[in-house]
C-alpha positions in Angstrom: 5.4 -20.1 -6.1 3.1 -22.2 -8.2 4.7 -25.6 -9.1 2.2 -26.7 -11.7 -0.1 -24.4 -13.6 -2.5 -25.9 -16.2 -4.6 -23.9 -18.6 -8.0 -24.6 -20.1 -8.1 -23.6 -23.8 -10.9 -23.0 -26.3 -11.2 -24.5 -29.7 -8.7 -22.0 -31.1 -6.1 -22.8 -28.5 -6.6 -19.6 -26.6 -6.2 -19.7 -22.8 -9.6 -19.2 -21.2 -9.0 -20.4 -17.7 -6.3 -21.6 -15.3 -6.3 -24.6 -13.0 -4.4 -24.0 -9.7 -3.4 -26.3 -6.9 -5.5 -25.9 -3.8 -2.8 -24.3 -1.7 -2.2 -21.6 -4.4 -5.9 -20.9 -4.7 -6.3 -20.5 -0.9 -3.3 -18.1 -0.8 -4.8 -16.0 -3.6 -8.3 -16.0 -2.0 -6.8 -15.0 1.4 -5.2 -11.9 -0.2 -8.3 -11.2 -2.3 -10.5 -10.8 0.7 -8.1 -8.6 2.7 -9.4 -5.0 3.0 -5.9 -3.7 4.0 -4.5 -4.6 0.6 -4.0 -1.8 -1.9 -5.3 -3.1 -5.1 -5.0 -1.6 -8.5 -1.4 -0.5 -8.1 1.6 -2.1 -9.7 4.7 -3.1 -7.9 6.6 0.1 -8.7 3.7 2.3 -7.6 3.5 0.3 -4.3 7.3 0.8 -3.7 7.0 4.5 -4.4 4.1 4.8 -2.0 5.9 2.8 0.7 8.9 5.1 0.5 7.0 8.4 0.2 7.4 11.2 2.7 5.8 14.5 3.6 6.8 17.3 1.3 9.8 19.4 2.3 7.6 22.5 2.7 5.1 20.6 4.9 8.0 19.1 6.9 9.5 22.5 7.5 6.1 24.0 8.5 5.4 21.0 10.8 8.8 21.5 12.5 8.2 25.2 13.0 4.7 24.7 14.4 5.9 22.0 16.7 8.7 24.3 18.0 6.2 27.1 18.5 3.8 24.8 20.3 6.6 23.6 22.6 7.2 27.3 23.5 3.5 27.9 24.0 3.4 30.4 21.2 0.7 29.0 18.9 -2.5 30.9 18.2 -5.7 29.1 17.4 -5.2 29.3 13.6 -1.7 27.8 13.8 -2.9 25.1 16.2 -5.5 24.1 13.6 -2.8 24.0 10.9 -0.6 21.9 13.2 -3.5 19.4 13.8 -4.1 19.2 10.0 -0.4 18.5 9.3 -0.3 15.8 12.1 -3.4 14.2 10.6 -1.8 14.2 7.2 1.3 12.5 8.7 -0.9 9.9 10.3 -2.7 9.2 7.0 0.5 9.0 5.1 2.0 6.6 7.6 -1.1 4.4 7.3 -0.9 4.4 3.5 2.8 3.6 3.6 2.2 0.7 6.0 -0.6 -0.7 3.8 1.7 -0.4 0.7 4.5 -2.3 2.5 1.9 -4.9 3.7 0.6 -5.3 0.1 4.1 -5.8 -1.2 4.8 -8.4 1.5 1.6 -10.3 0.7 2.3 -10.2 -3.1 5.9 -11.5 -2.4 4.7 -14.3 -0.2 1.9 -15.4 -2.6 4.3 -15.5 -5.5 3.2 -14.9 -9.0 1.4 -17.1 -11.5 3.5 -17.8 -14.6 1.9 -16.8 -17.8 
């Protein structure tokens, strides 16, 4: 958390810049240059993404296809669908992990008082 924030103002008293202590600036720059951070999302959106799941229909379809695959009953078209669903699960898990990581970074950096 920032201990001492100072603002630069213009002739009308409007805030035009902020002065940060070096440690705060370095934390902010470290998160700014991190390609794994999901930027452009607010806290609530990040929480929703971190807690998201595959749709009920997709989960059911995945369960059925995995069962059929274990029995050796999948045809080529179903195998392609299974692979697509597994890829979707992988993508979703990566996004969820990035959302949790972004939340963690935002919490550790603290927020600048306005």
